[in-house]
Each structure stands twice: as structure tokens, then as C-alpha cells.
C-alpha positions as CSV (number, residue, x, y, z in Angstrom):
1,M,-236.2,-72.0,14.2
2,A,-238.1,-75.1,13.1
3,S,-239.9,-76.1,9.9
4,A,-241.6,-79.3,8.6
5,G,-243.6,-80.7,5.8
6,H,-246.5,-81.6,8.1
7,I,-248.3,-79.8,10.9
8,I,-245.8,-80.0,13.7
9,T,-246.6,-79.9,17.4
10,L,-243.8,-78.4,19.5
11,L,-243.7,-79.2,23.2
12,L,-241.6,-77.0,25.5
13,W,-240.2,-78.6,28.6
14,G,-238.4,-76.3,31.1
15,Y,-236.7,-77.5,34.2
16,L,-234.7,-75.6,36.8
17,L,-231.1,-76.6,37.5
18,E,-231.2,-75.7,41.2
19,L,-233.8,-78.5,41.7
20,W,-233.1,-80.8,44.7
21,A,-233.8,-84.4,44.0
22,G,-232.6,-87.7,45.4
23,G,-230.2,-86.0,47.8
24,H,-228.4,-84.0,45.1
25,T,-228.0,-80.2,45.3
26,A,-227.7,-78.1,42.2
27,D,-225.1,-75.7,41.0
28,T,-225.9,-72.3,42.6
29,T,-223.0,-70.3,41.3
30,H,-225.3,-68.2,39.2
31,P,-228.0,-65.9,40.6
32,R,-231.6,-67.1,40.4
33,L,-232.5,-63.7,38.9
34,R,-230.4,-60.9,37.4
35,L,-232.2,-57.6,37.2
36,S,-230.8,-54.6,35.3
37,H,-231.0,-51.0,36.5
38,K,-233.8,-50.3,34.0
39,E,-235.8,-53.4,35.1
40,L,-235.6,-52.3,38.7
41,L,-236.9,-48.9,37.8
42,N,-239.7,-50.3,35.7
43,L,-240.7,-52.6,38.5
44,N,-240.9,-49.6,40.8
45,R,-238.6,-51.6,43.1
46,T,-236.0,-48.9,43.3
47,A,-235.7,-45.1,43.5
48,I,-232.6,-43.0,42.8
49,F,-231.6,-39.6,44.3
50,H,-229.2,-37.4,42.3
51,S,-228.1,-34.0,43.7
52,P,-229.7,-31.2,41.7
53,L,-226.3,-29.5,41.8
54,G,-224.9,-32.3,39.7
55,F,-222.4,-33.6,42.3
56,L,-222.7,-35.4,45.6
57,D,-219.3,-36.9,46.6
58,L,-221.0,-38.9,49.3
59,H,-218.9,-39.7,52.4
60,T,-221.4,-40.8,55.1
61,M,-225.0,-41.8,55.6
62,L,-227.2,-42.0,58.7
63,L,-230.5,-43.9,58.8
64,D,-232.9,-42.3,61.3
65,E,-236.0,-44.5,61.8
66,Y,-237.4,-42.0,64.4
67,Q,-237.3,-39.0,62.0
68,E,-238.1,-41.3,59.1
69,R,-235.2,-39.7,57.2
70,L,-231.9,-40.7,55.6
71,F,-229.2,-38.1,56.2
72,V,-226.4,-37.9,53.6
73,G,-223.1,-36.0,54.0
74,G,-221.1,-35.1,50.9
75,K,-219.0,-32.3,49.5
76,D,-220.2,-28.9,50.8
77,L,-223.7,-30.5,51.3
78,V,-225.9,-32.3,53.7
79,Y,-229.2,-33.8,52.5
80,S,-232.3,-35.1,54.3
81,L,-234.1,-37.7,52.3
82,S,-237.4,-39.4,52.9
83,L,-237.2,-43.1,53.9
84,E,-240.5,-43.7,52.1
85,R,-239.1,-42.6,48.7
86,I,-235.7,-40.9,48.7
87,S,-236.2,-39.2,45.3
88,D,-239.2,-37.2,46.7
89,G,-239.2,-34.2,49.1
90,Y,-235.5,-33.8,49.9
91,K,-234.1,-31.0,52.1
92,E,-230.7,-29.5,51.7
93,I,-228.0,-27.7,53.7
94,H,-225.4,-26.0,51.7
95,W,-222.2,-25.9,53.8
96,P,-219.2,-24.7,51.8
97,N,-216.0,-23.2,53.1
98,T,-215.4,-19.5,52.9
99,A,-213.3,-18.1,50.2
100,L,-210.7,-17.2,52.8
101,K,-210.6,-20.7,54.2
102,I,-210.1,-22.2,50.7
103,E,-207.3,-19.7,49.9
104,E,-205.5,-20.6,53.2
105,C,-205.9,-24.3,52.4
106,M,-204.4,-23.9,48.9
107,M,-201.5,-21.9,50.3
108,K,-200.6,-25.0,52.4
109,G,-200.2,-26.9,49.1
110,K,-203.6,-28.5,48.7
111,D,-205.6,-28.2,45.5
112,V,-209.1,-26.6,45.3
113,G,-210.9,-30.0,45.4
114,E,-209.1,-31.0,48.6
115,C,-210.0,-27.7,50.2
116,A,-213.8,-28.2,49.9
117,N,-215.8,-29.0,53.1
118,Y,-216.4,-32.8,53.2
119,V,-219.0,-34.0,55.8
120,R,-217.6,-37.1,57.5
121,V,-219.7,-37.3,60.8
122,L,-223.4,-37.6,61.2
123,H,-224.8,-38.9,64.5
124,H,-228.1,-38.6,66.4
125,Y,-227.2,-36.3,69.3
126,N,-230.7,-36.1,70.8
127,K,-234.3,-36.2,69.5
128,T,-234.0,-32.8,67.9
129,H,-230.4,-32.5,66.8
130,L,-227.7,-34.2,64.8
131,L,-224.0,-33.9,65.4
132,T,-222.1,-33.2,62.2
133,C,-218.4,-32.8,61.6
134,S,-216.5,-31.9,58.4
135,T,-213.0,-31.5,57.1
136,G,-213.4,-27.7,56.8
137,G,-210.6,-27.3,54.2
138,F,-208.0,-29.1,56.3
139,E,-209.4,-27.4,59.4
140,P,-212.0,-29.8,60.9
141,L,-215.0,-28.4,62.5
142,C,-218.2,-29.6,64.2
143,A,-221.7,-28.2,64.5
144,F,-225.3,-29.3,65.2
145,I,-228.1,-29.7,62.7
146,R,-231.6,-29.0,64.0
147,V,-234.1,-31.6,62.8
148,G,-237.0,-31.0,65.3
149,Y,-239.3,-33.5,66.8
150,H,-240.8,-36.3,64.7
151,L,-244.4,-34.9,64.8
152,E,-243.4,-31.4,63.8
153,D,-243.0,-30.2,60.3
154,P,-239.5,-31.6,59.4
155,L,-236.8,-29.0,60.2
156,F,-233.3,-29.1,58.7
157,H,-230.9,-26.2,59.3
158,L,-227.3,-25.9,60.5
159,E,-226.7,-24.1,63.8
160,S,-223.3,-22.8,62.6
161,T,-223.2,-20.2,65.4
162,I,-222.2,-22.9,67.9
163,S,-219.7,-24.7,65.8
164,E,-216.4,-25.8,67.3
165,R,-213.0,-27.1,66.3
166,G,-213.0,-30.7,65.1
167,R,-209.5,-32.0,65.7
168,G,-209.8,-35.5,67.0
169,K,-213.4,-35.6,66.0
170,C,-213.0,-35.5,62.2
171,P,-210.0,-36.2,59.9
172,Y,-208.3,-33.4,58.0
173,D,-208.4,-35.2,54.7
174,S,-211.6,-36.3,53.0
175,S,-210.1,-39.6,51.8
176,S,-208.4,-40.5,55.2
177,S,-209.4,-43.7,57.0
178,F,-212.0,-42.8,59.7
179,V,-214.7,-44.3,62.0
180,S,-216.8,-42.8,64.7
181,T,-219.5,-43.7,67.2
182,L,-221.5,-41.5,69.6
183,I,-222.2,-42.9,73.1
184,G,-224.3,-40.6,75.1
185,T,-222.6,-37.3,74.5
186,E,-219.1,-38.7,74.1
187,L,-217.7,-39.1,70.6
188,F,-215.3,-42.0,70.0
189,T,-213.2,-41.8,66.8
190,G,-210.5,-43.8,65.1
191,L,-208.6,-41.5,62.7
192,Y,-205.4,-39.9,61.6
193,S,-205.6,-36.7,63.7
194,D,-203.0,-34.6,62.0
195,Y,-202.6,-32.5,58.9
196,W,-199.9,-34.9,57.5
197,I,-202.0,-38.1,58.0
198,R,-199.3,-39.7,60.2
199,D,-200.8,-39.7,63.7
200,A,-203.1,-42.7,63.9
201,S,-205.1,-42.5,67.1
202,I,-208.3,-43.4,68.9
203,F,-209.9,-40.4,70.6
204,R,-212.7,-39.6,73.0
205,S,-214.0,-36.1,73.0
206,M,-217.0,-34.0,73.9
207,G,-219.3,-35.0,76.8
208,R,-218.7,-35.0,80.5
209,L,-215.6,-37.2,80.5
210,S,-212.1,-35.9,79.9
211,H,-210.6,-35.9,76.4
212,I,-208.4,-38.9,76.0
213,R,-206.5,-40.6,73.2
214,T,-203.9,-43.3,72.4
215,E,-200.3,-42.6,72.9
216,H,-198.4,-40.8,70.1
217,D,-196.2,-42.9,67.8
218,D,-196.6,-46.2,69.7
219,E,-196.7,-48.8,66.9
220,R,-197.6,-51.5,69.5
221,L,-201.0,-49.9,69.8
222,L,-201.7,-48.8,66.2
223,N,-199.4,-49.5,63.3
224,E,-200.6,-47.7,60.1
225,P,-204.2,-48.8,60.7
226,R,-207.1,-48.6,58.3
227,F,-210.3,-48.2,60.4
228,V,-213.4,-50.0,59.3
229,G,-216.0,-49.8,62.1
230,S,-216.6,-48.9,65.8
231,Y,-219.4,-50.0,68.1
232,M,-220.4,-50.0,71.8
233,I,-221.3,-53.5,72.8
234,P,-222.2,-54.0,76.5
235,D,-220.9,-57.0,78.5
236,N,-223.7,-56.9,81.1
237,E,-226.2,-54.5,82.7
238,D,-223.5,-52.5,84.5
239,R,-223.0,-49.4,82.4
240,D,-219.6,-48.8,84.0
241,D,-218.5,-52.0,82.3
242,N,-219.4,-50.9,78.8
243,K,-216.8,-51.3,76.1
244,V,-216.2,-49.8,72.7
245,Y,-214.9,-52.2,69.9
246,F,-212.8,-50.9,67.0
247,F,-212.4,-53.0,63.8
248,F,-209.4,-52.2,61.6
249,T,-206.5,-53.6,59.7
250,E,-202.8,-52.8,60.4
251,K,-199.3,-53.9,59.9
252,A,-198.7,-56.8,62.2
253,L,-195.7,-56.6,64.5
254,E,-196.0,-60.3,65.5
255,A,-195.6,-61.4,61.8
256,E,-191.8,-61.6,62.1
257,D,-191.2,-63.3,58.8
258,N,-192.8,-60.4,56.8
259,A,-192.7,-56.9,58.0
260,H,-195.5,-55.8,55.6
261,T,-198.0,-58.5,56.7
262,I,-201.5,-57.1,57.2
263,Y,-203.8,-58.4,59.9
264,A,-207.4,-57.7,60.7
265,R,-207.9,-56.5,64.3
266,V,-210.5,-56.0,67.0
267,G,-209.5,-53.3,69.5
268,R,-211.3,-52.9,72.8
269,L,-211.4,-50.2,75.5
270,C,-213.6,-49.1,78.4
271,V,-216.1,-46.3,77.8
272,N,-215.3,-44.8,81.2
273,D,-211.5,-45.0,80.9
274,I,-210.0,-41.7,82.1
275,G,-206.3,-42.8,82.0
276,G,-203.9,-43.4,84.8
277,Q,-202.7,-41.2,87.7
278,R,-199.0,-41.3,87.1
279,I,-198.7,-43.5,83.9
280,L,-200.8,-42.9,80.8
281,V,-202.1,-39.6,82.0
282,N,-205.0,-38.6,79.7
283,K,-204.2,-41.7,77.6
284,W,-206.2,-44.9,77.2
285,S,-205.2,-47.3,80.0
286,T,-207.6,-50.2,79.0
287,F,-206.8,-50.6,75.3
288,L,-206.3,-54.2,74.1
289,K,-206.4,-55.7,70.7
290,A,-206.6,-59.2,69.1
291,R,-206.3,-60.7,65.6
292,L,-209.5,-61.3,63.7
293,V,-209.0,-64.5,61.6
294,C,-211.0,-65.4,58.5
295,S,-209.4,-68.4,56.7
296,V,-210.2,-71.4,54.6
297,P,-208.8,-74.6,56.1
298,G,-206.4,-76.3,53.7
299,T,-204.5,-79.5,53.3
300,N,-201.5,-80.1,55.5
301,R,-202.9,-77.6,57.9
302,I,-202.0,-74.7,55.6
303,D,-204.9,-72.3,55.6
304,T,-205.7,-69.6,53.1
305,Y,-206.1,-66.3,55.0
306,F,-208.3,-63.3,54.1
307,D,-206.6,-60.6,56.2
308,E,-207.8,-57.3,54.7
309,L,-211.1,-56.2,56.4
310,E,-213.3,-54.4,54.0
311,D,-216.5,-53.9,56.0
312,I,-218.2,-55.0,59.2
313,F,-221.9,-55.4,60.1
314,L,-223.4,-55.9,63.5
315,L,-226.7,-57.8,63.3
316,P,-228.8,-57.1,66.4
317,T,-230.4,-60.0,68.3
318,R,-232.9,-60.1,71.1
319,D,-230.0,-60.1,73.5
320,H,-228.4,-56.6,72.9
321,K,-225.2,-57.9,74.6
322,N,-224.7,-60.5,71.8
323,P,-225.0,-59.2,68.3
324,V,-223.8,-61.4,65.5
325,I,-220.8,-59.9,63.7
326,F,-220.3,-60.2,60.0
327,G,-216.9,-59.4,58.5
328,L,-216.2,-58.9,54.8
329,F,-212.6,-59.6,53.9
330,N,-210.3,-59.7,50.9
331,T,-207.0,-61.4,50.6
332,T,-203.7,-59.5,50.2
333,S,-202.1,-62.6,48.6
334,N,-200.0,-62.1,45.5
335,V,-201.2,-65.6,44.2
336,F,-204.9,-64.8,43.8
337,R,-207.6,-62.2,44.6
338,G,-210.6,-63.3,46.6
339,H,-213.2,-62.3,49.1
340,A,-214.7,-64.0,52.1
341,I,-217.4,-63.4,54.7
342,C,-216.9,-64.7,58.2
343,V,-219.3,-64.6,61.1
344,Y,-218.3,-64.1,64.8
345,H,-220.0,-64.5,68.1
346,M,-219.4,-62.2,71.0
347,S,-218.6,-65.1,73.2
348,S,-215.6,-65.9,71.1
349,I,-214.4,-62.3,71.2
350,R,-214.8,-62.0,74.9
351,A,-213.0,-65.3,75.5
352,V,-209.9,-64.1,73.6
353,F,-209.8,-60.8,75.6
354,N,-210.2,-62.8,78.8
355,G,-207.4,-65.2,77.7
356,P,-203.6,-64.9,77.7
357,Y,-201.6,-61.9,76.7
358,A,-198.9,-61.9,74.0
359,H,-195.4,-61.2,75.2
360,K,-192.0,-60.6,73.6
361,E,-189.0,-60.7,75.9
362,G,-186.8,-58.6,73.6
363,P,-185.9,-57.9,69.9
364,E,-184.3,-61.3,69.4
365,Y,-187.1,-63.3,70.9
366,H,-190.3,-64.7,69.4
367,W,-193.8,-63.7,70.5
368,S,-195.1,-66.1,73.1
369,V,-197.8,-66.5,75.8
370,Y,-197.2,-64.3,78.8
371,E,-196.7,-66.8,81.7
372,G,-195.9,-64.4,84.5
373,K,-198.1,-63.0,87.2
374,V,-200.9,-60.8,85.8
375,P,-201.6,-57.8,88.0
376,Y,-205.0,-57.1,89.8
377,P,-207.3,-55.7,88.6
378,R,-206.9,-57.4,85.3
379,P,-205.3,-55.1,82.7
380,G,-207.8,-54.0,80.2
381,S,-210.8,-54.4,82.6
382,C,-213.1,-51.5,83.4
383,A,-213.6,-49.7,86.8
384,S,-217.0,-51.2,87.5
385,T,-218.9,-52.9,90.3
386,V,-218.9,-56.3,88.5
387,N,-215.1,-56.3,88.4
388,G,-214.9,-55.7,92.2
389,G,-211.8,-54.2,93.9
390,G,-213.4,-51.0,94.9
391,Y,-211.8,-48.9,92.1
392,R,-214.0,-46.0,91.2
393,T,-212.0,-44.9,88.1
394,T,-209.0,-46.1,86.2
395,R,-207.0,-43.4,87.9
396,D,-207.3,-45.4,91.1
397,Y,-205.7,-48.5,89.4
398,P,-202.3,-49.6,90.7
399,D,-199.4,-48.5,88.5
400,D,-198.6,-52.2,87.9
401,T,-202.0,-52.7,86.1
402,I,-201.6,-49.6,84.0
403,R,-197.9,-50.4,83.1
404,F,-198.8,-54.0,82.1
405,A,-201.7,-52.9,79.8
406,R,-199.3,-50.4,78.2
407,N,-196.7,-53.0,77.5
408,H,-199.0,-55.9,76.6
409,P,-201.8,-54.5,74.4
410,L,-201.9,-57.6,72.2
411,M,-203.8,-60.8,73.1
412,Y,-202.0,-64.1,72.3
413,Q,-205.0,-66.0,70.8
414,A,-206.8,-65.0,67.7
415,I,-210.6,-64.6,67.3
416,K,-211.9,-67.5,65.2
417,P,-215.2,-67.4,63.2
418,A,-218.2,-69.6,63.7
419,H,-217.7,-73.1,62.1
420,K,-214.0,-72.1,61.9
421,K,-214.5,-71.2,58.3
422,P,-216.1,-68.5,56.1
423,I,-219.8,-68.7,55.3
424,L,-219.0,-67.4,51.8
425,V,-215.9,-67.3,49.5
426,K,-215.6,-65.6,46.2
427,T,-212.5,-66.1,44.0
428,D,-214.0,-65.8,40.5
429,G,-212.7,-62.2,40.1
430,K,-216.0,-61.1,38.6
431,Y,-216.1,-58.1,41.0
432,N,-214.7,-56.8,44.2
433,L,-217.0,-57.0,47.3
434,K,-217.0,-53.7,49.3
435,Q,-220.1,-53.4,51.6
436,I,-222.3,-55.8,53.5
437,A,-225.7,-55.5,55.3
438,V,-227.7,-58.4,56.8
439,D,-231.3,-59.1,57.5
440,R,-232.5,-62.0,59.7
441,V,-235.6,-63.6,58.3
442,E,-238.1,-66.2,59.7
443,A,-238.9,-68.7,57.0
444,E,-241.2,-71.8,57.1
445,D,-238.2,-74.1,57.7
446,G,-236.2,-72.0,60.1
447,Q,-234.2,-68.7,60.4
448,Y,-232.0,-67.4,57.7
449,D,-229.6,-64.5,57.4
450,V,-230.0,-62.7,54.0
451,L,-226.7,-61.0,53.0
452,F,-226.8,-57.9,50.8
453,I,-223.3,-57.4,49.4
454,G,-222.3,-54.3,47.5
455,T,-219.7,-54.5,44.8
456,D,-217.3,-52.1,43.1
457,N,-219.4,-51.9,40.0
458,G,-222.8,-50.8,41.3
459,I,-224.2,-54.3,41.8
460,V,-225.8,-55.7,45.0
461,L,-225.9,-59.5,45.5
462,K,-228.6,-61.0,47.6
463,V,-227.3,-64.2,49.1
464,I,-228.2,-66.8,51.7
465,T,-225.8,-69.4,53.1
466,I,-227.0,-72.8,54.5
467,Y,-224.8,-74.8,56.9
468,N,-225.0,-78.5,56.7
469,Q,-224.1,-79.7,60.2
470,E,-223.6,-83.4,59.2
471,M,-221.3,-82.6,56.3
472,E,-219.8,-79.5,58.0
473,S,-220.2,-77.8,54.7
474,M,-221.7,-74.4,53.6
475,E,-223.9,-74.0,50.6
476,E,-224.1,-70.6,49.0
477,V,-227.4,-69.6,47.2
478,I,-227.3,-66.4,45.1
479,L,-230.9,-65.3,45.0
480,E,-230.6,-62.1,43.0
481,E,-228.0,-59.9,41.3
482,L,-229.3,-56.3,41.2
483,Q,-227.7,-53.6,39.1
484,I,-228.5,-50.7,41.4
485,F,-226.8,-47.9,39.5
486,K,-226.8,-47.3,35.7
487,D,-223.1,-46.8,35.6
488,P,-220.7,-49.3,37.2
489,V,-219.7,-47.2,40.2
490,P,-218.4,-48.6,43.5
491,I,-220.9,-48.9,46.3
492,I,-219.4,-47.1,49.3
493,S,-222.1,-47.1,51.9
494,M,-225.2,-49.3,52.8
495,E,-227.9,-48.8,55.4
496,I,-230.6,-51.4,56.1
497,S,-234.1,-51.0,57.4
498,S,-235.7,-54.3,58.3
499,K,-238.8,-52.4,59.5
500,R,-239.3,-51.0,56.0
501,Q,-237.8,-54.0,54.1
502,Q,-235.6,-51.5,52.3
503,L,-231.9,-51.2,51.6
504,Y,-230.3,-47.7,51.1
505,I,-227.2,-47.6,49.0
506,G,-224.7,-44.8,48.5
507,S,-222.2,-44.3,45.7
508,A,-220.1,-41.2,45.1
509,S,-222.6,-39.7,42.7
510,A,-226.1,-41.0,43.8
511,V,-228.1,-42.6,46.6
512,A,-230.5,-45.5,45.8
513,Q,-233.2,-47.4,47.7
514,V,-234.3,-50.9,46.8
515,R,-236.9,-53.3,48.3
516,F,-235.6,-56.5,49.7
517,H,-237.9,-58.7,47.5
518,H,-240.2,-58.8,44.5
519,C,-241.5,-62.3,44.8
520,D,-243.7,-62.5,41.6
521,M,-240.5,-62.1,39.5
522,Y,-239.6,-65.7,40.3
523,G,-242.4,-67.0,38.2
524,S,-246.1,-67.8,38.1
525,A,-246.0,-71.5,39.2
526,C,-245.6,-73.1,42.6
527,A,-242.4,-74.9,41.4
528,D,-240.9,-71.6,40.3
529,C,-241.5,-70.1,43.7
530,C,-240.2,-73.0,45.8
531,L,-237.1,-73.4,43.6
532,A,-236.2,-69.8,44.2
533,R,-235.4,-70.6,47.9
534,D,-235.9,-67.0,48.8
535,P,-236.9,-66.8,52.5
536,Y,-239.0,-63.7,51.8
537,C,-241.2,-65.5,49.4
538,A,-243.7,-68.4,49.4
539,W,-246.4,-69.9,47.2
540,D,-249.7,-69.0,48.7
541,G,-251.9,-71.2,46.4
542,I,-252.3,-68.4,43.8
543,S,-249.0,-66.6,43.3
544,C,-245.5,-66.2,44.6
545,S,-245.9,-63.6,47.4
546,R,-244.4,-62.2,50.5
547,Y,-244.0,-64.8,53.3
548,Y,-245.4,-63.8,56.7
549,P,-244.6,-66.0,59.7
550,T,-247.9,-67.0,61.4
551,S,-249.2,-69.8,63.5
552,T,-252.7,-70.0,62.1
553,H,-253.4,-73.3,60.4
554,A,-255.7,-71.8,57.8
555,K,-252.9,-69.7,56.3
556,R,-250.3,-72.4,56.7
557,R,-252.3,-74.8,54.6
558,F,-251.6,-73.0,51.3
559,R,-248.0,-71.8,51.9
560,R,-245.3,-73.7,50.0
561,Q,-241.7,-72.9,50.8
562,D,-238.5,-74.9,51.2
563,V,-235.5,-72.7,51.6
564,R,-233.1,-75.4,52.8
565,H,-233.6,-77.8,49.9
566,G,-235.7,-76.1,47.2
567,N,-237.6,-79.4,46.9
568,A,-240.5,-78.3,44.6
569,A,-241.7,-81.9,44.0
570,Q,-242.4,-82.3,47.7
571,Q,-243.9,-78.9,48.1
572,C,-245.9,-78.6,44.9
573,F,-248.4,-81.4,44.3
574,G,-248.9,-83.2,40.9
575,Q,-245.2,-83.4,40.0
576,Q,-243.3,-86.6,39.7
577,F,-239.6,-87.5,39.5
578,V,-237.9,-89.4,36.7
579,G,-234.4,-90.1,37.9
580,D,-233.0,-86.9,39.2
581,A,-235.1,-84.5,37.2
582,L,-238.7,-83.3,37.2
583,D,-240.8,-85.4,34.7
584,K,-243.0,-82.4,34.0
585,T,-242.8,-78.7,34.6
586,E,-244.7,-75.9,32.9
587,E,-245.5,-77.1,29.3
588,H,-246.3,-75.0,26.2
589,L,-247.6,-76.0,22.8
590,A,-246.7,-74.3,19.6
591,Y,-247.7,-75.2,16.0
592,G,-245.6,-75.1,12.9
593,I,-246.9,-75.3,9.4
594,E,-245.2,-76.7,6.3
595,N,-242.7,-74.3,4.8
596,N,-243.2,-71.9,7.6
597,S,-240.9,-71.1,10.5
598,S,-241.4,-70.5,14.2
599,L,-239.2,-68.5,16.7
600,L,-238.7,-70.5,19.9
601,E,-238.1,-68.7,23.1
602,C,-234.8,-69.7,24.5
603,T,-234.0,-67.4,27.5
604,P,-235.9,-68.2,30.7
605,R,-236.4,-65.6,33.4
606,S,-234.3,-67.6,35.9
607,L,-230.6,-68.0,35.2
608,Q,-230.8,-71.4,36.9
609,A,-233.4,-72.7,34.4
610,K,-233.0,-74.5,31.1
611,V,-235.5,-74.5,28.3
612,I,-235.7,-77.6,26.1
613,W,-237.8,-77.8,22.9
614,F,-239.0,-81.1,21.3
615,V,-240.6,-81.5,17.9
616,Q,-243.3,-84.1,17.2
617,K,-244.3,-84.7,13.5
618,G,-247.9,-85.3,12.7
619,H,-249.3,-88.2,14.5
620,E,-245.9,-89.7,15.5
621,T,-245.6,-90.6,19.1
622,G,-241.8,-90.0,19.3
623,K,-240.3,-86.6,20.1
624,E,-237.0,-85.2,18.9
625,E,-235.1,-82.5,20.7
626,V,-234.6,-79.3,18.8
627,K,-231.1,-78.0,19.1
628,A,-230.4,-74.2,19.4
629,M,-228.9,-72.5,16.4
630,S,-225.3,-71.6,16.9
631,S,-224.6,-67.9,16.9
């Protein structure tokens, strides 16, 4: 509020704190924009799907670009939602257990909620069918869903007449740790495959190859794991050399000083593994694993480790053999709670699996590098042409190779992230990070990976990180903080469509979609747009709008964007520097009259902006800053 005995001219000067000037970078710990659930709806930037039955209990989502649908599995239900707008035109399959199944389940000591039918598996099986598996009231089962061809009227019905038992394909318990991937017609799963949730195993079932699994009760292979993700990543063009990678955390046997230490792991096995002839019959004979490290280098070579893997995301590249892998971790430390994101290249992962094996001579010995003779063919390698040796299947492998793989599943070296440090660290305790999805974007000054990070309170952070090679430092820029759901519910699943520029987000009670960007929210001036540092957005001469990479000079002339530095003074003409701040930004005049008062706007749209009011009395040339009223 301001009042004066003369006509008073009030000049508003606003400057943005993320401004780059004179080699200084700004504080970017706050998001540029914070949008509430209501604001996102009013902007038509988001749509929400709620089950008409009042409950969803979402457990899995499948994004199908071919069918242009999002398939959602929950409690007794499967939904088919439109990728265009998920709240419109949904289809539903009601898939409850029979009364008899529920009664039998409850007689085994489970409550009625546990005895429902929770859908845990949804995969494309072919162009007309999905494979689905569910808990079945602690009796897992699998079936096919007919979805038809893309050009047909969308179909959506369960072919329950050809259902089959789902043991090894789906967990018994709805809350049990579980991952799965379908390769051709073979289903690969990481799960606890028994009623009591004790038998942790990796299975292959269905398809033309024999059913196979890890050995029972061998803690050298899996020691109370929590599975996070599984993917087939080829090494080369030889399909017989294809490998499946499992990402999980487990109790680490090699951490001798603490029996309860948790490590993140990457497990690897050959798609065509059919076990050995005399050893490991119908058991994996190529399974190897390595530690996945995400740590912050500290003084005196004491690093801070983030060992609990929360989520994993594979960002495809033009080379399908070399996706970029993003891992979201938290720390199990008793000293503090924190989260980190590390990036890994397949070359680093392959190098570790091609490196030395870990070895322990006996109970009283320490783990060390295996220095003896390694059998041929190399343990853990696939029966393929590129590996030579003339072995058609793993059953043809010598017993020495099979026995060595069984006794030495752990690699000695750990897999280190790019730059040997995280690209993002969060230790403020504001929220827990749960899910990650990444979009690679071409901007005017290079290529950027935009991270969408889901939290435990219904918020998605949109973040970019910028690596300074000279300083070997990482700058984190939080572009937006989006409150996706009205209530602060954990985000438990995220699917991304770069083609549609949409993110699909699942919570236990609802599914949301949100557009990647809404550029004009950054402001109506060139400086606002450039200071945002959003690779999706650029100043086009009239407004802040979507940036489209193009080589035509006519369009390039008017685009203003500087993601790396956010240097608005250089990009936007007519602005000068005084010291380390802009001399002039958008300026407003207001008039105050004697014995009157004026309300001065004090909350800018950007959280990285600061509004300053000055008062000038009558014809005086000097200006005096108006201080905000204390609350």
C-alpha cells in the first residue's frame, strides 16, 4: 500500500533471478513455474480419468501407439483409454474372481481385499491381442484381450475361454515386487513365484523355448530382491546373441561389514538360454549380475551412495543397441534421506560384464578378482554365431563353463554412471521421488534431456540438467512443478509419448495425462521466454511458443532461445546490463492520489522473479523503493 500528499508516480521494475550475466548463474532451486491442479485443468493442459465404479487400484499401464490407446490394469478391471483424451470414450473389462475363488482364498487366511483379481501384466502379444495376467485371488492366471486391428472399430473383450495358469508369469500377491517383458512370444518375469512370497526367481515361460528359471534358494543369484525393471537390449545384429537385463535391489553378500547392506543390481541373461545338459538342467546357465553405482564423490575419497533403486527408464536412441539408461535412486542411509538420478551408457555396462568375475575362496576369505583360468566359451555368453565355438545351444556348452557361471554369477567391477556422478541430487526432504520418464529434445543450442519426475504427493517435476565440461559440474534447472492430482497421492506409474508430447500418469485412484509444455505461461515478453530456459519453448517475435527445429533461415531469424545460459540480454534486443542485473525489464506505471491508497501487485508468475516497486513524488527525479508490508 502507498499514499502521498502529491500525485505519485509508481514505477514497477521486475527482474528475474535466474538471469545469466557476467558469467554468473542464478539460483535454480525453485521451479520457474508452479501450477496447481486447478490451473492445469483450467488451461486444458491436463485430463483426468476416474473409474465410474469409484475405485481403480491401478497396478500396471501399457501405452500402445499403434492402437492409440492406454491400457490400464487395476482391481477386477482393465480399461482402454484414448491417448487423445483419456477422460473420453473409455472401454472397460470387468474381470472379478468367482465367489468360489474368493471363498477358497479367504479359507487360506487372506482377507477379502487380498482375494480380489489384480491385473499385473499387460503386453502387446500381436497386432490384435494383448497378453494379460492377474493374481486371481492367490491363484495367478493369464488370458488374452482382443483389441482388433487399428483401422477397425476398437474392440476390447477378454477371451477368458483360453485362459491358463499363471504361476511364474504373475505373482500371487498384488503388492509383491514384480517386473515382466515379452520378447516375441516368450514372457520373462522377475517375481516371487510362490504363495508365501519367499521364492524370488527369474522365469521364462510361454513361447517355443522351454520353461526355465533361476535355481531355488540360491542367495548368490538373488538375495531378497526388489525388482524394478526388465528390458531386452541387443548387443549386435545376431538375434541369438540377444540378452535380457533385469534391474533390481537386493541384500549384498559381498558387503561383509554389514549383512543388511542393500545394493542396486543389473542382472543379465541370454534370451536363448535353455540350461545345461547335466548341470543347471532347465535352469539359467548364463545369468550374471553386477553392482549399479550411483554416488556423490566426497572428500577423502568417501562417497555418498544412493543404493536403493526406485525406477529405471530406457531412453531410445537412433542406435537401438545403445539406449541411454536413467536410474532413480534413494539412499538407505540413517544419516539423511535423499534421492539421485544417474545416467548410464550401455558401453559401461557391457564392459563390466566382459570384465573380471568376483571370487571368494571360502567363508573366511574376502571377495577378490578371479585370477584363474576362465573356461571357453566365456561363462555368461550366448550360444550365437558371433561368439564362435560352434555351440548351437547352451546344452552343448562344456560342464566347466556351466559350473563356472553357477559359482561366479557376480562381476567384480561395478557399473559407474556417466561423468562418475549423478546428474541430479535432491536432499531437501520436500518430497520423495518415485517415477521417472525422459524426453530428448532438440533446442537451438543443442540437445537436452527433459526429466519428468513423479513424486509421492501427486506432483511431477519437469527438470533439465546441464553439464559444464570445463568445470565438471552439473546445473539443475527446475522448469515446472505440476500438481497433477488434486489429492497428494503417490505417483506409481508413468508412460511417455514423445510423438504426442504427452505424459500419462497413474496413481492408485486415477489416471492423468498432461502436455509437456504450455509456453505462453512463461510470460508475454522475449526476456520471460528466454529466461525460462525451456527447450520446448522459444520467442518467435510475437509470443513464447513451441520451438520446432528447422534449418530455414527465415524462421530462424525470429527465434530467441538460450537453454544453456538463459541470457536474455543477448537474445532480446534493447536491454542493457548494469552490473550483474538487467537495467530495464517490463515496466508499469501506476498513479496514487493524495489521501488515497493503491494495492501493488507483489506475486509474479515466475517463482524465480522478483518485483520491486519505486515511488516518485511529484516532479522529483529521485525514486524511493517501496517496502512490502509485513504480514
